[in-house]
SEGUGU-474046 format. One record per residue: z, y, x of N, C-alpha, C, O in turn. Coordinates in steps of 0.05 Angstrom, whole numbers, plus 5000, padded with zeros to 4 digits. Example, Ala and Ser with C-alpha at 12.3 -4.5 7.8 and 13.67 -1.06 7.14 Angstrom:
// SEGUGU-474046
515648865264515649105246515649345264516949345285;514249555257514349795273515750015258516150235268;
//
This chain:
// SEGUGU-474046
862858506299864458356314867358566310867358816312;869558396305873258556304873758656334873358556357;874658836326875758926357877958946366879659116361;877958706388881358656387881458656421881558446434;881358856429882459006459884859076454886359096473;885559126432888959296434891158906443893458886452;889058656435891058546441891358376464892158136466;890158596487888558446509890558276527889658106542;893658346526895558186545895658016526893257956529;896357866507897157656488894157546490893957316497;892957616487889757446503889657246520889057006520;890957526543890357296567892957196572893657156596;894757136551896656976565895756666554895756456567;895156696532893556516520892056366529892356126530;889156566544887456396566888656286582887456086590;890756336594891756296625893455906619893955736635;893755906595894755596591892955446563893955326544;890755496566888555376552887855126567886455246583;887854936574886254736596883654676589882254616608;882154666560880154656560878754916572877454866592;878855166566878255416582878255446609876655536625;880655326611880455336649878755126657877555156678;878454886641876254686653873154866658871654896678;872954936638870255096626869855296656867955266672;871755486660871555726673870855586703869355716717;871855316713871155206730868355266746867855346768;866955196728864455166728862455436740860055406744;864255736747862955956750862455986785860856146795;863655846795863155856816860255726828858555836842;860455496818857955356823855155496802853255596814;855055506783853455616770852655776771850255756764;853356066779852956306794852856446819851156536834;855856426817856856616852855256426879854756556899;854356116882853456146901850556056888849255926905;849156076866846656086863845156376877843056406890;847456616866846556856867846656946905845457116918;847656836909849056876942847156716956847256716981;845356576943842856336958840356496961838756516980;840156666928838156746925836757006938834457066945;839857156937839957396952838757376988837257507003;839957206989840457137020837157057026835957117048;836056937009833256837012830857057013828357027012;832157237014830157536997831457697016833657787009;830357777047830957917068830658257055832358417063;829058327041830158607029831458687004831158916995;833158476988835058506969836358766977835658916959;837258846987838759116987837659296986838259506974;835459247000833559496993832259606964832159826953;831059246954830959286930832659416903831459516883;835359406905837459426898837659726900839259846885;836559816912837360216916834660216910834860436899;832460156907830360346894830360156862828360206848;831959986852832259926824834260166818833360306800;837260266829837560516828837360696827838860866816;835060706840834661046843831861086810831461276796;830860856809828860886785830560936760830261126744;832760706758835160866733836161116732836561226711;836461216753837361516757835061716751835161896734;832461666770830561846753831061806726831762006714;830861586711829061536683832561676668831761816650;835261686669837061806658837562046665839662106653;836462296683835462486681833662616676833062846681;832662386662830762596642828162316614825962256605;830662286614831662086586830362186562829462016547;830162406557828462486524826162486533824462416517;825262566558821962556564820862346558818962316542;822562126576821861886563822761726544822761486545;823361836527824561696498822661786481822561676459;820762046488819162176470815561996478814161886460;815062006509812961836520813761426500812161296487;815561396504815861056491815461106462814260946447;816561306456815461286422812561356416811361216399;811461526427807361556424806861336434804661246427;807561266442806260916465805760766436803660696425;809060716425809660436412807460596385805160506384;807860766369805660886349803260836358801860746340;802360866377799360906381798960606380797160536365;800360376395799060126384799559916352799259686344;800760266337801260066311803059946309803259766292;805760056332808960086309809660196303808160356293;812860266297815760436295817460446307818460256320;818560756307820760686327823160866310822761096303;825060766304827060816297829660896309830660706322;830961106310833061216322835461106302835361096277;838261006322840661046300841961266318841061296340;843661406311846361546328848461326336849261286359;849461146304851161066309850860696300848560636293;852960466299853060296293851260156265849260016264;853260286241852760346222849760416211849060356188;847760556230845760696223843160526234840960526224;843960376259843360116268842459896238840459826227;845059866237844759666214843259746187841759606173;843659906185842059986158839260096154838060186134;838660066182834860096184834459896189832059886186;835259616198835159366203834259216173832159126163;837959266161836959156131834659276113833359136097;834459556118832159636095830059496104829359356085;828559456124826459366135827159026138825258916149;829158836134829458656115828658616095827258426088;829958856078829558866044826958856036826158686020;825559036048823459096046820658856045818658866031;821758676064819658436064821358236050820757996050;822858296041824758076016824957836032823957616025;826257896055827457696083829657516067830857636049;830257236070831757086064833256996084835756956082;831056936113831656786139831357046153830057246149;833256976175831857186205833357006226835656906225;830956976246831856886265832257126297830557286302;834757096314835257256342835057096353834956856351;834757336374834157286404837057316409838557316390;837757326430839957396439840357676448839057756466;842257846435842558056437844758196440846258196421;845258316458848458516465848758726443850858826434;847058746439846659036416847058976388848059116371;846058746386846458596360849658656357850958826344;850558386380854158406381855458656374857458716361;853758766387856159046383855959216362857659386357;853659176346853359266317854959166296856359306282;854758906295855358696283853958626271854758576249;850658566278848758576253849458286247850158296224;849558126253849757826231851757796217851657606201;854157976218856258036186854658126170853758016150;854258366178852158496155849958406144849258426120;848958306160846358126150846757926123845557926102;849157766134850557616120851557646096851157486078;853157906093853758036075852758096053853858096032;849658176060847958226039844658046038842358116041;846257786032844957646029842257456050840457306042;842957526073840957426089841857246115843757316129;840657076120842256916137841256896165838856846168;842756926185840957086209841856766224843656616216;840456746240840256436255840656596290839656796301;841756476293841756536328839956286345840656046341;837956346362836556146373837056166404836256006420;838056316408839056256442840356116443842456226439;840855816447842755506451845755676451847055666430;846655826476849355906477849856076446851956026434;848156236437848956326417848456196393848956336374;847755996390847655856374849655676355850255636332;850555556389853155436396855455556381856755426364;856155876390857956016386857756106353859456196338;855756076351854856146313856355936301857956006284;856255666308856655516294859855496292861055416273;860755566312864355546316865855876310867955966319;864155966294864756296278866256436313868456546314;864356386340865856656355864056846369861556856368;865256976379863157166394862257006418863156776421;860457126438859657056456862457146481864057336478;862357016498864156996527863257106556864457106578;860857206549858757216576856557376567855057306549;856457566579853857726581851657556572850757586549;850557346591848457146601848256896590846156806582;850856766590851656466586854856526558857256476561;853256636533856256676512857156416508859556416504;856156186508859055936513860055776537861355576535;859355896558861055916585863355836575863855616586;864955906561867455826559868055526551870355436552;866055406544866255146521865054896542863054936555;866554636542866154456552864054276539863554286515;862554066558860353886521862053786505861753786480;864353706518866253546488866853676466867053586443;867153966476866754196453864454256435864754346412;862754226443859854286435859754066416859554056392;859853896435858853586416860253496393859553356374;862753616398865153616367863453816347863453756323;861954076356861354356346858854306330858054456312;857354006341855353876338855553776308854253816288;857953636317858253346295859153456264858153366244;861253696265862053806247859953936229859953906205;857854126246855654246235853154146227851554256212;852853966235849853786233851053436219851553216229;851053516197851853346168850753116172852152916174;847853116175846152806190846352726210844652576220;848352786223848352526256848652336248850052336227;847952106255848751766250851151806277850951876301;853151716261856551656279856251696307857351856323;853451436311853251236334850751426342849051306354;850251636340848251766360849451906382851652026378;848551896400849551906430849352186439847252276449;851652346434851152636456852252636471851652856479;854052556488855252496509853052646533854252566553;851352756542849452906555847853246553846553316534;848253376571847353606560843253556547842453676527;841853396561838853406544839253336522838153496507;840953096505842253096482843453266463842853336440;844953316474845753586455843553816456843253946435;841553886482839554066474837354006450836554186434;836453726450834653556434835753636407834353766392;838453556398838953576373838853896367837653976347;839954056384839054386371836554446370836054656358;834154286383832054406386831054296358830054476344;831154066347830853936327831354076307829754036289;833254286301834554396282833554626282833454716260;832454796303832355066308828155136303827055336294;826854836316824154876297824154896277822255046277;824854886252825154796228825255266219823655416209;828355316232828755626236827355696234826555796214;825255676268823555846269821155906249820556136242;819755626240818155676218818855766196816955866185;821155776182821355896162822456146159823156226137;822556276178823956576187822656796176820856846191;822656936158821657196142820957476174818957616179;823757446189823957626209824957596232827057466233;823957676251824857556279825957816296824758026299;828457736305829958066312830857926343832157726347;829558136365829858066390832258376397833158576386;832658206429834158476447831658566463829458496456;832058716484829958806504831758856522833958966519;830858776539831858766579831059096580832659286585;828759116575826759356588824859446559823959276543;824559786558823059876544821160046558821860266566;818459956563817260066575815960376567814360356548;816360666577814560886565812060906571810461006556;811560796598807660816598806860686583804560766580;807160486567805260276546806860256525805760106510;809460336512811360236497810559936490809059846473;812259806512812859516514815259466513816559616528;816359336504818959106501818558876515816758716512;821058856537821658626558823358526550825558646549;823058236540825358116543824557876558822357766562;828057776569827357596599829757366577831557386560;828157156590829356766579828856576595826856516610;831656446590830856176597829055886586828055686596;829356076551828855826537825955786525824755566521;824756096518822956116503823256156480821456166463;825856176475826956166432825256546437823356586421;825756736452825356926444822256916438821257006418;821056806457817456756444817456746410816656906393;818456536409817556476384819156686356818356756333;821456746369822756926350821257166343821557306323;819457196367817257436362814557426345813557576328;814057166360810957106340810656996320808357046310;811856846307812156676288813256786260812556646240;814857036254815857206236813457366229811957416247;812657476199811857636201812257926203811158116193;814157906219815358266223817258226257818158016266;817258316260819158326298820358696292819258916286;823358596299824358766303825158816331825658606344;825258996341827058986372829159216372828659426360;831559196386833759306377835259376400836959206407;835059596415835959586446837459916445836860066426;839060006463839860166470838860396490837660316510;839260676486836460856493836960806523834860826535;839160736539838360696569836460446572835260466593;835860226559833560126567830460216569828560056571;830160446568827960626569828260556605830260566619;825160486614823860546644820860646644819160536629;820260796657818260846662815460746663813660816648;815260566683813360436675813560156690815560086703;810859976684811959676686811759666709812559436715;810659846740810559766759813759746763814459516768;815559916761818659986755819859746746821559636761;819059646721820359456710819859186732821559016734;817759186746817558906766819158966788820558796799;819059206796821859196816824159126805825058926816;825859246784828559146782828158856767830358766761;826258716761826458326754826258216777826957986783;825258416795826858246832829358256833829858066848;831658356826833058396825835158236803837558166805;833758226786835358176758835657916753837357876735;834957766759834657446758836557306777837957116771;836357436809837357396826840357366820841857176823;840757676808843457626808844457596790846457726787;843657456770845657366748844657106746846657006737;842756906747842456616746842556566776843056336782;842356726797840256556829837756556824836656466844;836056596806832956496799831956716815833156926819;829456646825827356826834826857006809827957226807;825056906786824657046761825956856742826556626750;826456946713826756796694824656696688822656816693;824456416673822656196657820856346639818556276636;821956526628820556706609820356986618822457106625;817757126619819157436624816657536598814257456601;817157636581816057686558815157986553817058146547;811658126555812458336547810558346526808258266528;812258506493810758536477810258846466812159016465;806858916454807159086453805859126421804758916414;805859276408805959266375805558986363805858776374;804559036333804358816316801958686334801458746357;800358476314798258296317795658486320795358666304;793758456340791158616336789358456331789258216338;787158616313784458416308783558166328783558206352;782857946320783557796339785757656354785257426359;788457756364789957636370790857356355791357376331;791057126365791556826356794056796335794156636316;796457016343798557076330800857236331799357396320;802257326333804257546322804957686303803557676283;807157836301807557946273805658156269804158286284;806158156236804158436230805558636224804458816211;808558666233809358956238811458896260813058706260;811159096277813459186297814859446306814259646318;817459336292818859576296822059676316824359606313;821059836333823959856354826260026349825960276350;828459916344831260076332832660126362833459966378;832460366361833360386386836160586388835460806380;838960586396841660516385842960786408842660786432;843860916397845661046420848960976416850360826428;849461116398852660986388854661056420856160916434;853761316422856261376439855361456470856461616484;852661286478850761336504850561646511851461776530;849161726489848762066504850962166509850862326528;853362126498855562296510856262256547857262426562;855362006552855861946581853762096593854562176615;851762146590850262286601851562506615852962666602;851162556648851762836661854862796665855962996674;856762556659858362516664858562346681856762196690;862062356689862662116711862261926703862861766720;861161776674860261406665857161516671855661326668;856161686677852461586682852361466682851561346662;853561306713852461106726852360876714850460736720;854560776693854960556687851560486665850760256661;850360676656848160676640846360556660844060576650;846360416689844960336696844660056688842659896688;846160036684847259686684844859546662844159636640;844059356673841859106668842758836653841258646648;845958856646846658636638846658396648846758176636;846458436676846458186690849157866692849357616690;850358076698854257846692854457916713856857976712;853657986738854757856760857757966769859457846782;857658236756861258386752863158246750865258276763;862658016727863957826717864257496719865757346708;861757456741862057276754862957276778863757056786;863057476794864557536823868057616816869857616833;868357676787871557846780873057556780872257336771;876057626796878057356792879357436773880557236765;879957656755880257666725879057506711880057286706;876557576700875157536693874857046693874956886674;874457006717875656736727877256616710876456426696;880856776711882356676707882756756671884356636657;881256946661881656936636879856876612880256876588;877156836630875256936607874257076595874857306602;872657086576870857366568872557426545872957666543;873657266528874257316494876557386498877557526480;878257336522880457526535881357886528883458006522;877757966533878458266529877458326499877358566494;877058206486876958216461874758466439875158576418;872758476457870658456452867658406459866958206472;865858596451863058486469862758416497861858216507;863758626506863458716532865658656556867258826563;865558366567867858276577867558406606865858586608;869358316631868858326658868458616666867658776649;868858696689868759006695866559226679867259446671;865059166677862759276652864359326631864159536619;866059156625867259146593868659386597868459616587;870959246621873759536623872359786627873859976627;868959866632868360086646867960226605869160406594;865860056594864160136582865860136541865260266521;867659966542868459876517870460166518869760306499;872660296533874260516526872360676522872860746499;870260786528868060996517866860926496865261086486;867260676485864860676463867760596441867360686418;869860486444871860486425874860596428876860526414;874760756447876260856459878960766472879760536469;880560976490881860886510884560776505885860636521;885460896472887460876463887460536452889660426449;885260396447884760136441883959946463884859706464;882660026479882359866504883159996523881959946544;884960176525885960166563887460016571888560136590;888659726569889059616577886659396596887359236613;883859446588881959256600881959486638882159366659;881659716636880959796667883259786687883359826711;885259726668888259616676888259396699888959386722;886659166676886258846684884058796712882158646713;884758946732882858996760884958926772887258966767;883358756800885058746826884158936847884758966870;882159076827880559306851880659176885881459236907;879158936869877758806901875158906907874158876930;874158986893871059166905869158986897866859066897;869758716888867158626893865458646872863058606877;866258736838863758796830861858956838859458906837;863059156847860759346857859859236875857459156874;861259206894859058976923856858866909854758916922;856358676879854758456876852058616862849658546861;853758956850852658986820849159126840848759286858;847358946820844758946833843959336827842259446841;844959466810845559786805846059926827844660086839;848759826831850259926854851860126834852360366841;852460046813855060156794858060076804859259866807;858860476809860960366825863560306811864760516812;864960106799865260036777869360106775870860166756;869960036811873160166807873160376805875260446793;871360646814872560756814872060966785872961186783;870960856768870360856735873060766728874360896711;873660616736875260416718878660586727880660626713;878060666757879860876760881361116742883661196737;878261186734879261456721879461366691879361546675;879661096681880460986647883161056659884261236647;884560946680887260966693888561296684890361376668;886861416701887961656700888261746670890461816663;886061756650886561886620888061776615889161926598;889661526617890761376598894161426601896161376587;893461546632896061726642896761886625898461886607;894462136637894762426623895362346594896662516581;894662166584895462186549897962036542898962096521;898961856557901461756559901261536541903061466526;898861446542897861116533898860906549899060676540;899360946567901160716589903360746585904260956576;904960476590907460386590909360616600908560746619;912260686586913560946596914660906619915061076636;915460586623916060516655914360576676914860606700;911960596663909660586694909360906694908661006715;909961056674909761396673911761446692911261556713;914661346684916261456695916261336728917261496744;915461116738915661066759913861226778914761396794;912461196776909461376784911361656791911861716815;912261826768913462026769915162026791914762176810;917261856792919261856810918161856844919061986863;915661626846913861616863913061936876913562026898;911562046851910062236859912462526874911662686891;914562516865916462666872917662616906918062796923;917862396909917962366939915162416953915062516975;913062346941911362396956910162706965908862756985;911462946938911363146947912463286975911563456990;915163106975917063176999916962987019918662807020;914963017037914462897063917262707078917162477086;919562897078921962847099924062607076925262397082;923862727055925262527040924062387033925262247017;921762327034920062077026919761867058918961637055;920461947081920261807106923561677106924361447114;924761857097927461797106928661577080930161387086;928061617055927861387027926961177036928460977034;924261147048922960887055924460717082925160487085;924660957100926360727126928960647112929760437121;930760787090933060707085932160347063933360127066;930260407046929460237031928259937041927959717031;927660067063925559847073927659637094927359387094;929559767111931859617121933059577105935259597116;933559507077935759417060933859197050934858977051;931659197041930559007028929758807062928558587060;930258877082928858727107932558597102932458377090;935058677107936458577107936958297091937458057097;936658427070937258177042935757907046936857687047;932857967049931557777056931757627082929957457083;933157617102933757517120933757147122935657007115;931857057132931856747136929556647104929156417097;928656867094927356847072924956917070923156787059;924457167082920857287082920257417058918357567056;922357357030920357327011923357446994925457477005;922857496971924557586945922457376921920057346918;925757236904924657106877924757306856923557316834;926357436866927457716838927357906848927757926872;926558156830927058416846928658586826928958466805;930058876826929959016801927759136801926459196821;927059196772924859406762922259246775920259396775;921759016785919458856795919158556785917858376796;920558556760920358256739917458196738916557976745;915658446727912958276712911358196743908858216743;912658126766911758106790913157846796912057626798;915457886799916657716807917357426787918557236798;916757416765916157326739914757006749915356766744;911757206772909856986773910056826797909856586799;910557026817910457036841912557146859913957306847;913157106883914657146908913557436912911157506910;916157606921914757896924915657836969917757766980;913357886978913957967003915758177011916258366997;917258127042919958227041917858377070915858277081;919458667075918958727090920258787113922658837114;918358777138920158737163922558807178923858707197;922859097160923959287170924259547176926059707173;920659537189919859867197917259917175915359777168;917960167169915160337143912660347167913260317191;910660387159908160427175908560727185906860807201;910360887177910361117193911061127228910261197250;913760947210915160957238913560697254914160707278;912360547251909860357270908360527282907660487305;907360787264904160937277906061097292905161167314;908861197287909361437304910261247327910261407346;911160987337911360807357908860877370908561067385;906860697363904260737372903060987380901760967401;903061247369902361407379902961517403901561627420;906661457402908261517425907161317447906161407468;907161117446905960947471902960977482901860827498;901861197469898961167483899661407509897861467526;
//
């Protein structure tokens, strides 16, 4: 997937004036926020489970090497193979080699953000293998040659009218009078096409929500059942996951599952939670002949033991972006890569470089909603502030911002001068705004006043009011 994070500002401007996108984003509150709130309220111990899930992940990350070794041993004992990939290129090469050995011409895929991260579809296509997305949202955006705009709802940026138009363009067999005006009819059309692809596929590729060290099991969470068909029908099943997906035991997985679906879609549990351990055994009615797990690093091991280790607790529920006012305004594609929203603003600069993705951590109101709803209690605003600091240190932020902060820092280091300057500025601005209470334009504040009024001060600074209140006691 092409990295377009450097175009964030332009992407955001276009998103704000896109009527179809704005219409589609209007469904986020009813589709995610309200449902999560109801699901959390219905479980009195929800916050305690969040604490337990956070602690499980922290423990795992502190002993990740041991759990990776234990997982690999269990997978091999069950008849599977584990492949480690340090980079995206390494992961692509491993998967391509498995497909070529099997003589694969068609590959079905369950939804996987890691597959998006490494650009797997493009790589397979370039080597003569057709990848077919089987998650409905992923299938839709594949027809449109787009990337996902959300972690769990990849086509949330589209209206049903746009989906119908894409189906009619791609499904040339459709009769002109076929009614596709309702979601159920769109679903039926996709199901008919995908059923044939499931049966024809040589290899099935899925992501993994969890890799269980105790048993060598991969776990996927879906609402459509496409992941199950992707795993059991082809001769070969390939799981691709990043190193932080390791979880110690099945009991630990069950604990985290209690907050995953509630945080993501407001469900108590997803419709399908599928556990897979190795290839088909004698007597099994179905399943693959070969089972491969590709474990990707791609910069994550460098986060261990740093201020970014907490980000590796992420379970990809999407709650942070569902509650983010910036995401609500511009959607996911504006972020320019695989991971949008607050988690993308933290993870993307680490994976692709702050020089390319420095605008993302600046695209935040710091309202704190992302941290407050994160089931793993990841301190996302703190991490975004860290990236802002790194951007400033490397002179990647705009010169006007750097000089402005430097100017403010000079006064901040001289308290008496600071108090004098702010008193003069507050009084002068208050006098200019008499009768209006706001400014429609201000020197050096055009980035703000071009879109909204600037509230005028009332004539006194905070320090003056504090001194008065203190003296009145």
